[in-house]
KOLKOL-336165 format. One record per atom (N, C-alpha, C): residue number from 0; residue in one letter; x, y, z. Coordinates in nm, 2 decimals. Atoms other than C-alpha are relative to their C-alpha. Example, Ala and Ser with C-alpha at 12.3 -4.5 7.8 and 13.67 -1.06 7.14 Angstrom:
BEGIN
+-----+------+--------+--------+--------+
|  nr | rest |      u |      v |      w |
+-----+------+--------+--------+--------+
|   0 |    A |   0.09 |  -0.12 |   0.00 |
|   0 |    A |   1.23 |  -0.45 |   0.78 |
|   0 |    A |   0.09 |   0.12 |   0.00 |
|   1 |    S |  -0.09 |  -0.11 |   0.00 |
|   1 |    S |   1.37 |  -0.11 |   0.71 |
|   1 |    S |  -0.08 |   0.11 |   0.08 |
+-----+------+--------+--------+--------+
END
This chain:
BEGIN
+-----+------+--------+--------+--------+
|  nr | rest |      u |      v |      w |
+-----+------+--------+--------+--------+
|   0 |    M |  -0.04 |  -0.06 |  -0.12 |
|   0 |    M |   3.84 |   0.40 |  -2.79 |
|   0 |    M |   0.02 |   0.14 |  -0.01 |
|   1 |    G |  -0.02 |  -0.14 |   0.02 |
|   1 |    G |   3.99 |   0.73 |  -2.89 |
|   1 |    G |  -0.07 |   0.05 |  -0.13 |
|   2 |    R |   0.07 |  -0.06 |   0.12 |
|   2 |    R |   3.82 |   0.96 |  -3.14 |
|   2 |    R |   0.09 |   0.10 |  -0.06 |
|   3 |    S |  -0.07 |  -0.10 |   0.08 |
|   3 |    S |   3.98 |   1.16 |  -3.41 |
|   3 |    S |  -0.08 |   0.03 |  -0.13 |
|   4 |    R |   0.07 |  -0.03 |   0.13 |
|   4 |    R |   3.88 |   1.30 |  -3.75 |
|   4 |    R |  -0.01 |  -0.12 |  -0.08 |
|   5 |    G |   0.00 |   0.12 |   0.08 |
|   5 |    G |   3.97 |   0.97 |  -3.90 |
|   5 |    G |  -0.09 |  -0.11 |   0.05 |
|   6 |    G |   0.09 |   0.10 |  -0.06 |
|   6 |    G |   3.74 |   0.77 |  -3.66 |
|   6 |    G |   0.06 |  -0.05 |   0.13 |
|   7 |    L |  -0.05 |   0.06 |  -0.12 |
|   7 |    L |   3.82 |   0.54 |  -3.38 |
|   7 |    L |   0.15 |  -0.04 |  -0.01 |
|   8 |    T |  -0.14 |   0.03 |   0.00 |
|   8 |    T |   4.19 |   0.51 |  -3.29 |
|   8 |    T |   0.03 |  -0.08 |   0.13 |
|   9 |    T |  -0.04 |   0.08 |  -0.11 |
|   9 |    T |   4.35 |   0.26 |  -3.06 |
|   9 |    T |   0.15 |  -0.03 |  -0.01 |
|  10 |    K |  -0.14 |   0.05 |   0.00 |
|  10 |    K |   4.71 |   0.19 |  -2.95 |
|  10 |    K |   0.01 |  -0.13 |   0.07 |
|  11 |    I |  -0.02 |   0.13 |  -0.06 |
|  11 |    I |   4.82 |  -0.16 |  -2.87 |
|  11 |    I |   0.14 |   0.00 |   0.06 |
|  12 |    H |  -0.12 |   0.00 |  -0.07 |
|  12 |    H |   5.09 |  -0.19 |  -2.61 |
|  12 |    H |   0.03 |  -0.15 |   0.03 |
|  13 |    A |  -0.02 |   0.14 |  -0.02 |
|  13 |    A |   5.26 |  -0.53 |  -2.59 |
|  13 |    A |   0.14 |  -0.02 |   0.07 |
|  14 |    L |  -0.13 |   0.05 |  -0.06 |
|  14 |    L |   5.53 |  -0.70 |  -2.37 |
|  14 |    L |   0.02 |  -0.13 |  -0.05 |
|  15 |    V |  -0.03 |   0.13 |   0.06 |
|  15 |    V |   5.70 |  -0.99 |  -2.54 |
|  15 |    V |   0.12 |  -0.05 |   0.07 |
|  16 |    D |  -0.12 |   0.06 |  -0.06 |
|  16 |    D |   5.96 |  -1.24 |  -2.42 |
|  16 |    D |   0.11 |   0.00 |  -0.10 |
|  17 |    A |  -0.11 |   0.01 |   0.08 |
|  17 |    A |   6.29 |  -1.32 |  -2.57 |
|  17 |    A |  -0.02 |  -0.07 |  -0.13 |
|  18 |    E |   0.03 |   0.07 |   0.12 |
|  18 |    E |   6.13 |  -1.54 |  -2.83 |
|  18 |    E |  -0.10 |   0.08 |  -0.09 |
|  19 |    G |   0.10 |  -0.08 |   0.08 |
|  19 |    G |   5.88 |  -1.27 |  -2.95 |
|  19 |    G |  -0.14 |  -0.04 |   0.03 |
|  20 |    R |   0.14 |   0.04 |  -0.03 |
|  20 |    R |   5.58 |  -1.43 |  -2.79 |
|  20 |    R |  -0.06 |   0.10 |   0.10 |
|  21 |    P |   0.05 |  -0.11 |  -0.08 |
|  21 |    P |   5.34 |  -1.19 |  -2.62 |
|  21 |    P |  -0.02 |  -0.05 |   0.15 |
|  22 |    I |   0.02 |   0.02 |  -0.14 |
|  22 |    I |   5.33 |  -1.18 |  -2.24 |
|  22 |    I |  -0.12 |   0.07 |   0.05 |
|  23 |    R |   0.11 |  -0.09 |  -0.05 |
|  23 |    R |   5.09 |  -0.89 |  -2.17 |
|  23 |    R |  -0.03 |   0.09 |  -0.11 |
|  24 |    I |   0.05 |  -0.09 |   0.10 |
|  24 |    I |   4.88 |  -0.68 |  -2.40 |
|  24 |    I |  -0.10 |   0.10 |   0.07 |
|  25 |    E |   0.09 |  -0.10 |  -0.05 |
|  25 |    E |   4.71 |  -0.35 |  -2.31 |
|  25 |    E |  -0.05 |   0.09 |  -0.12 |
|  26 |    L |   0.06 |  -0.09 |   0.09 |
|  26 |    L |   4.49 |  -0.11 |  -2.51 |
|  26 |    L |  -0.01 |   0.14 |   0.06 |
|  27 |    T |   0.03 |  -0.13 |  -0.04 |
|  27 |    T |   4.48 |   0.27 |  -2.48 |
|  27 |    T |  -0.06 |   0.08 |  -0.12 |
|  28 |    A |   0.06 |  -0.09 |   0.10 |
|  28 |    A |   4.31 |   0.55 |  -2.67 |
|  28 |    A |   0.12 |   0.05 |  -0.09 |
|  29 |    G |  -0.10 |  -0.04 |   0.09 |
|  29 |    G |   4.50 |   0.67 |  -2.97 |
|  29 |    G |   0.07 |   0.13 |   0.03 |
|  30 |    Q |  -0.06 |  -0.13 |  -0.04 |
|  30 |    Q |   4.56 |   1.02 |  -2.83 |
|  30 |    Q |   0.07 |  -0.01 |   0.13 |
|  31 |    A |  -0.06 |   0.01 |  -0.14 |
|  31 |    A |   4.69 |   0.89 |  -2.49 |
|  31 |    A |   0.15 |  -0.03 |  -0.02 |
|  32 |    G |  -0.14 |   0.03 |   0.00 |
|  32 |    G |   5.06 |   0.87 |  -2.41 |
|  32 |    G |   0.03 |  -0.14 |   0.02 |
|  33 |    D |  -0.04 |   0.14 |  -0.02 |
|  33 |    D |   5.26 |   0.55 |  -2.40 |
|  33 |    D |   0.05 |  -0.03 |   0.14 |
|  34 |    A |  -0.06 |   0.03 |  -0.13 |
|  34 |    A |   5.44 |   0.59 |  -2.07 |
|  34 |    A |  -0.09 |  -0.04 |   0.11 |
|  35 |    P |   0.09 |   0.04 |  -0.11 |
|  35 |    P |   5.14 |   0.57 |  -1.83 |
|  35 |    P |  -0.04 |  -0.14 |   0.01 |
|  36 |    V |   0.04 |   0.14 |   0.00 |
|  36 |    V |   5.06 |   0.22 |  -1.93 |
|  36 |    V |   0.12 |  -0.10 |   0.03 |
|  37 |    A |  -0.12 |   0.08 |  -0.02 |
|  37 |    A |   5.42 |   0.10 |  -1.87 |
|  37 |    A |  -0.01 |  -0.07 |   0.13 |
|  38 |    A |   0.01 |   0.06 |  -0.13 |
|  38 |    A |   5.35 |   0.03 |  -1.50 |
|  38 |    A |  -0.08 |  -0.13 |   0.00 |
|  39 |    T |   0.08 |   0.12 |   0.01 |
|  39 |    T |   5.08 |  -0.22 |  -1.59 |
|  39 |    T |   0.06 |  -0.11 |  -0.08 |
|  40 |    L |  -0.07 |   0.10 |   0.08 |
|  40 |    L |   5.28 |  -0.39 |  -1.86 |
|  40 |    L |   0.12 |  -0.07 |   0.08 |
|  41 |    L |  -0.12 |   0.05 |  -0.07 |
|  41 |    L |   5.59 |  -0.43 |  -1.64 |
|  41 |    L |  -0.02 |  -0.04 |   0.14 |
|  42 |    A |   0.03 |   0.03 |  -0.14 |
|  42 |    A |   5.42 |  -0.52 |  -1.32 |
|  42 |    A |   0.07 |  -0.13 |   0.05 |
|  43 |    D |  -0.06 |   0.13 |  -0.04 |
|  43 |    D |   5.56 |  -0.88 |  -1.31 |
|  43 |    D |   0.14 |  -0.02 |  -0.05 |
|  44 |    I |  -0.13 |   0.01 |   0.06 |
|  44 |    I |   5.91 |  -0.81 |  -1.44 |
|  44 |    I |   0.09 |  -0.06 |   0.11 |
|  45 |    R |  -0.09 |   0.07 |  -0.10 |
|  45 |    R |   6.18 |  -1.03 |  -1.28 |
|  45 |    R |   0.13 |   0.08 |   0.01 |
|  46 |    P |  -0.13 |  -0.07 |  -0.02 |
|  46 |    P |   6.50 |  -0.89 |  -1.13 |
|  46 |    P |   0.11 |  -0.06 |  -0.09 |
|  47 |    G |  -0.11 |   0.04 |   0.09 |
|  47 |    G |   6.80 |  -0.90 |  -1.36 |
|  47 |    G |  -0.04 |   0.00 |  -0.15 |
|  48 |    A |   0.05 |  -0.01 |   0.14 |
|  48 |    A |   6.58 |  -0.86 |  -1.68 |
|  48 |    A |   0.05 |   0.13 |  -0.06 |
|  49 |    A |  -0.03 |  -0.12 |   0.08 |
|  49 |    A |   6.66 |  -0.61 |  -1.95 |
|  49 |    A |  -0.13 |   0.04 |  -0.07 |
|  50 |    V |   0.12 |  -0.06 |   0.06 |
|  50 |    V |   6.37 |  -0.39 |  -2.05 |
|  50 |    V |   0.04 |   0.08 |  -0.12 |
|  51 |    V |  -0.04 |  -0.07 |   0.12 |
|  51 |    V |   6.41 |  -0.28 |  -2.41 |
|  51 |    V |  -0.13 |   0.06 |  -0.05 |
|  52 |    A |   0.12 |  -0.07 |   0.04 |
|  52 |    A |   6.16 |  -0.01 |  -2.50 |
|  52 |    A |   0.04 |   0.12 |  -0.09 |
|  53 |    D |  -0.03 |  -0.12 |   0.09 |
|  53 |    D |   6.14 |   0.28 |  -2.75 |
|  53 |    D |   0.00 |   0.13 |   0.07 |
|  54 |    K |  -0.02 |  -0.13 |  -0.07 |
|  54 |    K |   6.18 |   0.65 |  -2.68 |
|  54 |    K |  -0.13 |   0.05 |   0.06 |
|  55 |    A |   0.13 |  -0.04 |  -0.06 |
|  55 |    A |   5.81 |   0.69 |  -2.60 |
|  55 |    A |  -0.01 |  -0.04 |   0.15 |
|  56 |    Y |   0.00 |   0.05 |  -0.14 |
|  56 |    Y |   5.87 |   0.51 |  -2.27 |
|  56 |    Y |   0.12 |   0.07 |   0.08 |
|  57 |    D |  -0.11 |  -0.06 |  -0.06 |
|  57 |    D |   6.17 |   0.73 |  -2.18 |
|  57 |    D |  -0.05 |   0.12 |   0.10 |
|  58 |    T |   0.03 |  -0.10 |  -0.10 |
|  58 |    T |   6.05 |   0.90 |  -1.86 |
|  58 |    T |   0.07 |  -0.04 |   0.13 |
|  59 |    D |  -0.07 |   0.03 |  -0.13 |
|  59 |    D |   6.20 |   0.92 |  -1.51 |
|  59 |    D |  -0.08 |  -0.10 |   0.08 |
|  60 |    G |   0.09 |   0.10 |  -0.07 |
|  60 |    G |   5.90 |   0.73 |  -1.37 |
|  60 |    G |   0.02 |  -0.14 |  -0.05 |
|  61 |    V |  -0.02 |   0.13 |   0.05 |
|  61 |    V |   5.94 |   0.44 |  -1.60 |
|  61 |    V |   0.14 |  -0.06 |   0.03 |
|  62 |    R |  -0.14 |   0.05 |  -0.03 |
|  62 |    R |   6.32 |   0.42 |  -1.55 |
|  62 |    R |   0.01 |  -0.04 |   0.15 |
|  63 |    A |   0.00 |   0.03 |  -0.14 |
|  63 |    A |   6.27 |   0.43 |  -1.17 |
|  63 |    A |  -0.08 |  -0.12 |   0.03 |
|  64 |    F |   0.09 |   0.12 |  -0.02 |
|  64 |    F |   5.99 |   0.17 |  -1.18 |
|  64 |    F |   0.08 |  -0.13 |  -0.04 |
|  65 |    V |  -0.08 |   0.12 |   0.04 |
|  65 |    V |   6.22 |  -0.07 |  -1.37 |
|  65 |    V |   0.11 |  -0.02 |   0.09 |
|  66 |    Q |  -0.11 |   0.02 |  -0.08 |
|  66 |    Q |   6.52 |  -0.01 |  -1.16 |
|  66 |    Q |  -0.04 |  -0.04 |   0.14 |
|  67 |    D |   0.05 |   0.04 |  -0.14 |
|  67 |    D |   6.32 |  -0.05 |  -0.83 |
|  67 |    D |  -0.03 |  -0.15 |   0.00 |
|  68 |    R |   0.02 |   0.14 |   0.00 |
|  68 |    R |   6.24 |  -0.40 |  -0.95 |
|  68 |    R |   0.12 |  -0.08 |  -0.04 |
|  69 |    G |  -0.12 |   0.07 |   0.02 |
|  69 |    G |   6.60 |  -0.49 |  -1.01 |
|  69 |    G |   0.03 |  -0.03 |  -0.15 |
|  70 |    A |  -0.03 |   0.03 |   0.14 |
|  70 |    A |   6.59 |  -0.48 |  -1.39 |
|  70 |    A |   0.08 |   0.12 |  -0.06 |
|  71 |    W |  -0.08 |  -0.10 |   0.07 |
|  71 |    W |   6.79 |  -0.27 |  -1.64 |
|  71 |    W |  -0.08 |   0.06 |  -0.11 |
|  72 |    P |   0.08 |  -0.06 |   0.11 |
|  72 |    P |   6.60 |  -0.02 |  -1.85 |
|  72 |    P |   0.10 |   0.04 |  -0.12 |
|  73 |    N |  -0.08 |  -0.03 |   0.12 |
|  73 |    N |   6.76 |  -0.01 |  -2.20 |
|  73 |    N |  -0.09 |   0.08 |  -0.09 |
|  74 |    I |   0.09 |  -0.08 |   0.08 |
|  74 |    I |   6.56 |   0.28 |  -2.34 |
|  74 |    I |   0.08 |   0.12 |  -0.05 |
|  75 |    P |  -0.08 |  -0.11 |   0.05 |
|  75 |    P |   6.72 |   0.53 |  -2.57 |
|  75 |    P |  -0.06 |   0.14 |   0.05 |
|  76 |    P |   0.05 |  -0.13 |  -0.05 |
|  76 |    P |   6.70 |   0.89 |  -2.44 |
|  76 |    P |  -0.06 |   0.08 |  -0.11 |
|  77 |    R |   0.07 |  -0.09 |   0.09 |
|  77 |    R |   6.47 |   1.14 |  -2.60 |
|  77 |    R |   0.10 |   0.11 |  -0.03 |
|  78 |    S |  -0.09 |  -0.11 |   0.03 |
|  78 |    S |   6.64 |   1.44 |  -2.77 |
|  78 |    S |  -0.01 |   0.11 |   0.10 |
|  79 |    I |   0.02 |  -0.11 |  -0.10 |
|  79 |    I |   6.51 |   1.67 |  -2.50 |
|  79 |    I |   0.07 |  -0.03 |   0.13 |
|  80 |    R |  -0.07 |   0.04 |  -0.13 |
|  80 |    R |   6.70 |   1.48 |  -2.22 |
|  80 |    R |   0.13 |   0.07 |   0.01 |
|  81 |    K |  -0.13 |  -0.06 |  -0.03 |
|  81 |    K |   6.98 |   1.66 |  -2.05 |
|  81 |    K |   0.10 |  -0.10 |   0.06 |
|  82 |    A |  -0.08 |   0.10 |  -0.06 |
|  82 |    A |   7.10 |   1.37 |  -1.84 |
|  82 |    A |   0.03 |  -0.12 |  -0.09 |
|  83 |    T |  -0.03 |   0.12 |   0.08 |
|  83 |    T |   7.27 |   1.06 |  -1.99 |
|  83 |    T |  -0.03 |  -0.12 |   0.08 |
|  84 |    F |   0.03 |   0.13 |  -0.07 |
|  84 |    F |   7.18 |   0.70 |  -1.91 |
|  84 |    F |   0.08 |  -0.11 |  -0.08 |
|  85 |    S |  -0.06 |   0.11 |   0.06 |
|  85 |    S |   7.34 |   0.37 |  -1.98 |
|  85 |    S |  -0.09 |  -0.06 |  -0.11 |
|  86 |    F |   0.08 |   0.05 |   0.11 |
|  86 |    F |   7.22 |   0.25 |  -2.32 |
|  86 |    F |   0.09 |  -0.08 |  -0.09 |
|  87 |    S |  -0.08 |   0.08 |   0.09 |
|  87 |    S |   7.34 |  -0.03 |  -2.54 |
|  87 |    S |  -0.08 |  -0.02 |  -0.13 |
|  88 |    R |   0.07 |   0.02 |   0.13 |
|  88 |    R |   7.26 |  -0.02 |  -2.91 |
|  88 |    R |  -0.01 |  -0.14 |  -0.04 |
|  89 |    W |   0.00 |   0.15 |   0.03 |
|  89 |    W |   7.35 |  -0.39 |  -2.94 |
|  89 |    W |  -0.12 |  -0.07 |   0.06 |
|  90 |    V |   0.12 |   0.06 |  -0.06 |
|  90 |    V |   7.08 |  -0.49 |  -2.69 |
|  90 |    V |  -0.13 |   0.06 |  -0.05 |
|  91 |    Y |   0.12 |  -0.06 |   0.06 |
|  91 |    Y |   6.84 |  -0.24 |  -2.84 |
|  91 |    Y |  -0.05 |  -0.06 |  -0.13 |
|  92 |    R |   0.04 |   0.06 |   0.12 |
|  92 |    R |   6.84 |  -0.43 |  -3.16 |
|  92 |    R |  -0.10 |  -0.11 |   0.02 |
|  93 |    Q |   0.10 |   0.11 |  -0.03 |
|  93 |    Q |   6.63 |  -0.70 |  -2.99 |
|  93 |    Q |  -0.14 |   0.05 |   0.01 |
|  94 |    R |   0.13 |  -0.06 |   0.00 |
|  94 |    R |   6.34 |  -0.46 |  -2.99 |
|  94 |    R |  -0.08 |  -0.04 |  -0.13 |
|  95 |    N |   0.07 |   0.05 |   0.12 |
|  95 |    N |   6.26 |  -0.60 |  -3.34 |
|  95 |    N |  -0.09 |  -0.11 |   0.03 |
|  96 |    L |   0.09 |   0.11 |  -0.04 |
|  96 |    L |   6.09 |  -0.89 |  -3.16 |
|  96 |    L |  -0.14 |   0.06 |   0.02 |
|  97 |    V |   0.13 |  -0.07 |  -0.02 |
|  97 |    V |   5.81 |  -0.65 |  -3.06 |
|  97 |    V |  -0.06 |   0.04 |  -0.14 |
|  98 |    E |   0.04 |  -0.04 |   0.13 |
|  98 |    E |   5.79 |  -0.52 |  -3.41 |
|  98 |    E |  -0.05 |  -0.12 |  -0.08 |
|  99 |    R |   0.04 |   0.12 |   0.07 |
|  99 |    R |   5.77 |  -0.87 |  -3.55 |
|  99 |    R |  -0.13 |  -0.05 |   0.05 |
| 100 |    F |   0.13 |   0.04 |  -0.06 |
| 100 |    F |   5.49 |  -0.95 |  -3.31 |
| 100 |    F |  -0.12 |   0.09 |  -0.06 |
| 101 |    F |   0.10 |  -0.08 |   0.06 |
| 101 |    F |   5.29 |  -0.65 |  -3.44 |
| 101 |    F |  -0.02 |  -0.03 |  -0.14 |
| 102 |    N |   0.02 |   0.04 |   0.14 |
| 102 |    N |   5.35 |  -0.75 |  -3.80 |
| 102 |    N |  -0.08 |  -0.13 |  -0.01 |
| 103 |    R |   0.08 |   0.12 |   0.00 |
| 103 |    R |   5.22 |  -1.10 |  -3.72 |
| 103 |    R |  -0.15 |   0.02 |   0.03 |
| 104 |    I |   0.14 |  -0.02 |  -0.03 |
| 104 |    I |   4.90 |  -0.98 |  -3.56 |
| 104 |    I |  -0.07 |   0.08 |  -0.11 |
| 105 |    K |   0.07 |  -0.08 |   0.10 |
| 105 |    K |   4.84 |  -0.73 |  -3.84 |
| 105 |    K |  -0.02 |  -0.08 |  -0.13 |
| 106 |    Q |   0.03 |   0.09 |   0.11 |
| 106 |    Q |   4.84 |  -1.02 |  -4.09 |
| 106 |    Q |  -0.14 |  -0.05 |   0.01 |
| 107 |    M |   0.14 |   0.04 |  -0.01 |
| 107 |    M |   4.50 |  -1.10 |  -3.95 |
| 107 |    M |  -0.09 |   0.12 |  -0.04 |
| 108 |    R |   0.07 |  -0.11 |   0.06 |
| 108 |    R |   4.26 |  -0.88 |  -4.14 |
| 108 |    R |  -0.09 |   0.08 |   0.10 |
| 109 |    G |   0.08 |  -0.06 |  -0.10 |
| 109 |    G |   4.02 |  -0.81 |  -3.85 |
| 109 |    G |   0.07 |   0.09 |   0.10 |
| 110 |    I |  -0.08 |  -0.08 |  -0.10 |
| 110 |    I |   4.30 |  -0.68 |  -3.63 |
| 110 |    I |   0.05 |   0.12 |  -0.08 |
| 111 |    A |  -0.06 |  -0.11 |   0.07 |
| 111 |    A |   4.46 |  -0.47 |  -3.90 |
| 111 |    A |  -0.09 |   0.11 |  -0.03 |
| 112 |    T |   0.10 |  -0.11 |   0.04 |
| 112 |    T |   4.14 |  -0.29 |  -4.00 |
| 112 |    T |  -0.09 |   0.04 |   0.12 |
| 113 |    R |   0.08 |  -0.02 |  -0.12 |
| 113 |    R |   3.98 |  -0.30 |  -3.65 |
| 113 |    R |  -0.15 |   0.02 |  -0.03 |
| 114 |    Y |   0.14 |   0.00 |   0.02 |
| 114 |    Y |   3.63 |  -0.39 |  -3.73 |
| 114 |    Y |  -0.08 |   0.01 |   0.12 |
| 115 |    D |   0.08 |   0.00 |  -0.12 |
| 115 |    D |   3.52 |  -0.41 |  -3.37 |
| 115 |    D |  -0.01 |   0.15 |   0.05 |
| 116 |    R |   0.03 |  -0.13 |  -0.05 |
| 116 |    R |   3.36 |  -0.10 |  -3.23 |
| 116 |    R |   0.03 |   0.02 |   0.15 |
| 117 |    R |  -0.03 |   0.00 |  -0.14 |
| 117 |    R |   3.41 |  -0.19 |  -2.87 |
| 117 |    R |   0.14 |  -0.04 |   0.03 |
| 118 |    A |  -0.14 |   0.02 |  -0.03 |
| 118 |    A |   3.75 |  -0.19 |  -2.71 |
| 118 |    A |   0.02 |  -0.14 |   0.06 |
| 119 |    D |  -0.02 |   0.13 |  -0.06 |
| 119 |    D |   3.69 |  -0.51 |  -2.51 |
| 119 |    D |  -0.01 |  -0.11 |  -0.10 |
| 120 |    N |   0.00 |   0.10 |   0.11 |
| 120 |    N |   3.60 |  -0.71 |  -2.83 |
| 120 |    N |   0.13 |   0.01 |  -0.08 |
| 121 |    F |  -0.13 |  -0.02 |   0.07 |
| 121 |    F |   3.91 |  -0.57 |  -3.00 |
| 121 |    F |   0.11 |  -0.07 |   0.07 |
| 122 |    L |  -0.11 |   0.06 |  -0.08 |
| 122 |    L |   4.13 |  -0.67 |  -2.71 |
| 122 |    L |  -0.02 |  -0.15 |   0.00 |
| 123 |    A |   0.02 |   0.15 |   0.00 |
| 123 |    A |   3.97 |  -1.02 |  -2.70 |
| 123 |    A |   0.05 |  -0.06 |  -0.13 |
| 124 |    A |  -0.05 |   0.05 |   0.13 |
| 124 |    A |   4.05 |  -1.06 |  -3.07 |
| 124 |    A |   0.15 |   0.00 |  -0.01 |
| 125 |    I |  -0.15 |   0.00 |   0.00 |
| 125 |    I |   4.41 |  -0.96 |  -3.02 |
| 125 |    I |   0.05 |  -0.11 |   0.09 |
| 126 |    K |  -0.04 |   0.10 |  -0.09 |
| 126 |    K |   4.44 |  -1.20 |  -2.73 |
| 126 |    K |  -0.02 |  -0.14 |  -0.06 |
| 127 |    L |   0.02 |   0.12 |   0.07 |
| 127 |    L |   4.30 |  -1.48 |  -2.95 |
| 127 |    L |   0.11 |  -0.02 |  -0.10 |
| 128 |    V |  -0.11 |   0.01 |   0.09 |
| 128 |    V |   4.56 |  -1.41 |  -3.21 |
| 128 |    V |   0.13 |  -0.03 |   0.08 |
| 129 |    A |  -0.12 |   0.03 |  -0.08 |
| 129 |    A |   4.83 |  -1.40 |  -2.94 |
| 129 |    A |   0.00 |  -0.14 |   0.05 |
| 130 |    A |   0.00 |   0.14 |  -0.04 |
| 130 |    A |   4.72 |  -1.74 |  -2.81 |
| 130 |    A |   0.03 |  -0.09 |  -0.12 |
| 131 |    R |  -0.03 |   0.08 |   0.12 |
| 131 |    R |   4.74 |  -1.87 |  -3.17 |
| 131 |    R |   0.15 |   0.00 |  -0.02 |
| 132 |    L |  -0.15 |  -0.01 |   0.02 |
| 132 |    L |   5.10 |  -1.74 |  -3.19 |
| 132 |    L |   0.07 |  -0.09 |   0.10 |
| 133 |    W |  -0.06 |   0.09 |  -0.10 |
| 133 |    W |   5.18 |  -1.92 |  -2.86 |
| 133 |    W |  -0.01 |  -0.15 |  -0.04 |
| 134 |    V |   0.02 |   0.14 |   0.04 |
| 134 |    V |   5.04 |  -2.25 |  -2.99 |
| 134 |    V |   0.09 |  -0.03 |  -0.12 |
| 135 |    N |  -0.09 |   0.03 |   0.11 |
| 135 |    N |   5.23 |  -2.22 |  -3.32 |
| 135 |    N |   0.14 |   0.00 |   0.04 |
| 136 |    A |  -0.14 |   0.00 |  -0.04 |
| 136 |    A |   5.55 |  -2.15 |  -3.13 |
| 136 |    A |   0.04 |  -0.13 |   0.07 |
| 137 |    L |  -0.03 |   0.12 |  -0.07 |
| 137 |    L |   5.52 |  -2.48 |  -2.94 |
| 137 |    L |   0.04 |  -0.12 |  -0.09 |
+-----+------+--------+--------+--------+
END
């Protein structure tokens, strides 16, 4: 997808549930920002949910999007922020579920090294691994 001196680069964005199982997966180019894809990831969020994300998703647009849907954005503020927001470090610890998901999919050699040249093939391989994780969780 994205080009750099090192070759093709791709970012994987994932939304996982409270058990660490993937709900939605999106791909972007490696040089693209994280926050613009948040609207597609969080399109089906339920009211009363807590959205735990990292600092890359700390924008006014993402916070407003989550709050308009009746959910609570638990996103740590970036260092350049002047305003303060409600943030719970205890709830933020649950973000390790996303990191565990990424570690599980990177155990598959084809995903970790990204052999696919086309983004749609790479996304399909990631979704197959995600389906395998769902089956193993049952």
